[in-house]
N, C-alpha and C positions, 0 to 999 in steps of 0.2 A: 235469830238470837244465838249468841255464843255463850257457852257454859264452860268455865275454867276448871280444868282437872288439877288435882294435887297429887304429886308423886309420894306414895307412902313407903314403898320398899323397892329395891332393885338388886337382883343377884344374877350371877352367871350360872346357867343351867343348860349344859349341852343337851340337845334333843328336845328342849322345852317347846319347840314350835308345835309339837303334837298336842300341847295343852290348849292352844288357841285355834288349831286347824286340824282336828282329828278326834279320836275317841280315847285319849289318854287321861282324861279327867274323870274322877269318880267322886260323887258327892252322896252323902248319906244324912239327910236331915240337918241337924245341928252339929254333927260330928265334923272333925277337921277334914278339909278337902284333901284329896289324894291325887298324886300324879303317878301314873303307871307308864313308865318309859322303857321302851325296848333299847337295850344297849348290847349290840352283838348277839350272843346266844343267851342273854339273860333279860329278865324283866325286873327292873328296878322300881321300887315303890317308895315314894317320898311323901311325907306329911308337909303340906305347903306352909303351915304355920311354923314348923321347925326350920324349914328351908329359909324363910324370910327372917327367922331369928338367928341365923348364922350357921345352922347345922347343914353341912354339905354332903354328908354321907347318907345314902338311902336308908330308910327305916327297915327295909327288908329287900332281899334279892332272891329271885327264883330262877332256876335254869329253865330254858324253854324246852318242852318235851320233844318238839320236832324242830330242830334248828333250821331246816330248809323251808319251813312253813312261816311265812311272814304276814299272813292275813288273819282274819278272825278278830273278834273283840272280846277281851278277857276281863276277869274280875278278881278281886281279892276279898277275903272274908273280913267282917268288921274288926276282928281282933288282929288282922294282919298276919296270921300264922299260916294261911292256906291261900294258894292261888288256883283259880279254876280257869283252864285254858280251852278255848274253842278251836278245835283242830279241824283238819279236812275230813277225817273219818271218825273222830271221837271227841268227847268232852272229857278232860282229865283234870283231877285234883292233885296238886303237888304240895307237899309240906315244905316248911321253911328250911329243911335240911336237904331238899331235892328229891325226897322219896315220893313215889307214886302212892297216893292214898286210895284212889279208886279211878275207874275209867268206865265211861258209858259209850259204847260203840254205836255208830249210826252209819248211814250211807255216805258215799263220797260226794263232796261238793264239786269235784272236777272230773267226773268219769269220762273216759274216752272209749269210743266204739272199738270193740275188739281188743281192748287193753285190760286183761285181767290183772288184779293186784297180785304182786309176788309174795305178799305176806311180810315184806320188809316194812317195819313200823315207820321208818324214816322216809319211805317213798312219798314224793309229792307229785300229784298228777297235774296236768296243765289245766288252766282255767283261773279266772279271777274271782269266782263266786266264793262266798264264805257266810258263815253264820255268826252267832254271838252268844254270850252267856252273861249272867248276872247273879251274884249271890244276894239273897234277900237281906234287908237291913237288920233283921234279927239273927242272921247267920244260919237259919234252919234249912233253907231251901236254895236250890240253884235253878234258875229259869234258863232254858236254852232253846235256841232256834236251830233245828237240825233237819236233816233230810233222810228219808227212808232209803234202804238199799234198792237198787234198780229192780231186782227180782220181786220186790214188794210194791212196785209202782213208782218209786222215787219221789213220793209226795213229801212236801215240806210239812213240818210239824213244830208246834211249840210245846215243850215238855217241862214239867216240874219234877226235879230230882231231889232226893233226900241228900242234904249237904254232908251228912255223916258217912254214907256208904255209896251214894250214887244211884240208889234204887229209883226207878221211875214211879212216881206217885200219880201223875195225871198227864194226859196228852190231848192236844187240840190240833186236829188236821187243819192245814191252811191252804187257801187257794192262791198261792204265790209262786213266783219263779224268780228267786232273789238273785241280785248281783251282790248284795250284802245287807247287813242289818245291824241294829244296836238296840240295847235296852235302856230304859230310864225308870228308876224306881220313884214312886210317888211318896212324898213326905208323910202321908198318912200311915205308912208302914204296912199297908194292906194291898194296894194296887201296884201292878207292874205294867209299864208301857213297852211296846215293841214296835219299832219303825223298820219297815222292810223296803229297801230301794230295789226297783225292778228295771232300771234303765229306762228305755223309751216306753216301757209298759206302765210306768207310773210308780206310785208309792202306796203301800198299805200301812195302816196305823191301827193298833189295838191297845186296849187297856183290859187287864184281867186281874182276877183275884183267886186265891186258893185258900179255902177255909179249913183244910185238913180232910175234907170229904168230897168236896165238889169244886171243879174248876169252872168258873163262869167268866166269859169274855165278851167284850163289846167291840164289834168291828166299826171303827169310826168312819169307814167309807160310807156308812148309812147316813151319817149326819154332817160330814165334812166333804170338801172336794177331794177327789182321789189323789191328787198330786200335792200333798202337804207333808212337810217334814216336821217331826216332833223335835222341839228345841229345848224346852226347859219347863220346870215346875218350881214352886217356892213354898217353904214351910208356912209363910204368913199370908199366902194368897190362895184363893179357892180354885183358880183356873190354871190351865197350862197353855203354853205358847206353841204355835206352828208358823212356819213360813211356807208360802207357795213355792213349788219346786223351781220355778223360774224367777223367784224373788219379787213377784209383783206386789205382794202384800204380806203383812203379819196379821195373825188372828189370835185372839184370846178366847179360849173355850172353857166351858164347864166340863166336868169329868164325863158327862154323857155326850160330849161333842158339840153341844149347842154353842153357837158363836156369840160371845159377849161383847167383843169390840174388834175393830178393824182399823189397820193403819197402813198407809202407803207412803213411800219415800217422797220427799220434796223434789220438784224439778228445778234444777239450777240452770239448764240450757235447753236446747231443742231435743236433746236425746233423753229418753225416759230412763231414769236410774232404777236399780233394783236392789233389794236387800240381799246380803250374803246369807249363807246358811246359818252362821253363828249369830245368835241373839239370845237374850235371856234376862233374868231378873237381877238387877244390881241389888235391889232390896224389894220389899213387898209393894213399894209405891213407884219404883222406877225400873224401866227396861232400857237396855242398851242394845243398839243394832248398828250394823255397818253397811256401807255401800262401796266397799273397797274395789270390787271388780268392775263396777259400772262407772266409776268416776274417771273420766279421761283427763280432766284438769288436775294436774298434780298439786295445785294449791287448794283444791276443793276439800272441805272437811269430809272425812270418811266415817266418823263415828257420831252417833246421834243418841240423845237421851229422850225417852218417851214416857208419858204417864202410863203406869202399869195397869190402870183401870179403864182408860179410854183409848190407849195407844195413840194419843195425839202427841206430835213431836213438840218437845219442850225447847230443843235447841241443839246445835252442833257442839261437839266437844273441842275445846281449845287447850292444847297441851303446852305447858310452860317451856318444854324442851324443844318446841317446834313441831313440825308435822310428824305424826307417828303412823308409819306405813305398816300396819299389822292388823290381823283379825283380833277379835276381842273374846274374852271368856269371863263373864260375870261370876262372882263367887256367892252372891246372895246376901252378903253381910255388909253391903254398902260399898264394896270395892269391885274392881275388875282387873283382868290381866291383859297385858300385851307382850309381844315377844319380838326382839330385834335379832334377826338371824345373823347379821354381819358380826355382832359382838356376842351372840349367844346369851343375850340378857333377857331375863324375865322380869317384868315390872308390874307393880301393883298400884292401882290408882283409885282415887275417890273424887267425888265432887268437892271442889274447894269451898271452904266456909265463906259465907257471904258477909 
């Protein structure tokens, strides 16, 4: 079955590819969705509602603390006045005037044998490993995935920091060896998710909460397959979505990890398709997913709409403009994003009215 999409908005946004294939998208419950785009030595923050309304200037611009460091997943406070950067050897909060508000030092994500750090704050060591951070939806805390110094064992940890001054409030040692990570806040305003990619060693997935006194965490490896990527949650839905690392299936989980539904891509020919990493809630009742990387037939539809409760495929998406060769990013409000790299155009779509 084919489901027709309707073009709602379209704007030119250089660098917007990171919104559909990266970690530049930040969502906070019902608040406007944000784009965090790196442009040279600056982090530009856009309110997507304002962008599609015609505002081309970023809502805020923050200088990168370490211009040579192009990894890490960063975050911005709910009021947009503070950016928190995940660096190679520190987590740093920067004000909208470029001033450093605080810094939390940790071990190096890319240490080299026999290579002592010179003390140069701008020095970047070799290696692709990185952590991530996330400001809580109430703006009070910063969650950060960091690594201890080598002299203390170099173990990775998940820490909760005071967003006002960077003080460590809680720490959870992790059994991970990350290539990279990212956070996803739960719309209940209480729980935070952490997904850690470890290359060929698989993926770890955690949900945790901090009540001001105790940090409690659940290792989803106990109830889910080890190689599952956290993809999305929704304010109007009780579950969260994961995709198997190789794209074999999507799963809907309760917060404790129990699988509520399971969905596999449809076979169009003799070659088994697989889901791309990006999938999520168009709204509380609909999930969108893509098979962009596994579709060898250029005429084969790449985007699919699924029932959000059963993960049964409702149909493939048909675009009035023709084939859309892009990853997707659902916004949770009934729409989703695609990006045309050739024209640097960000488009917002919805399901056409029947």
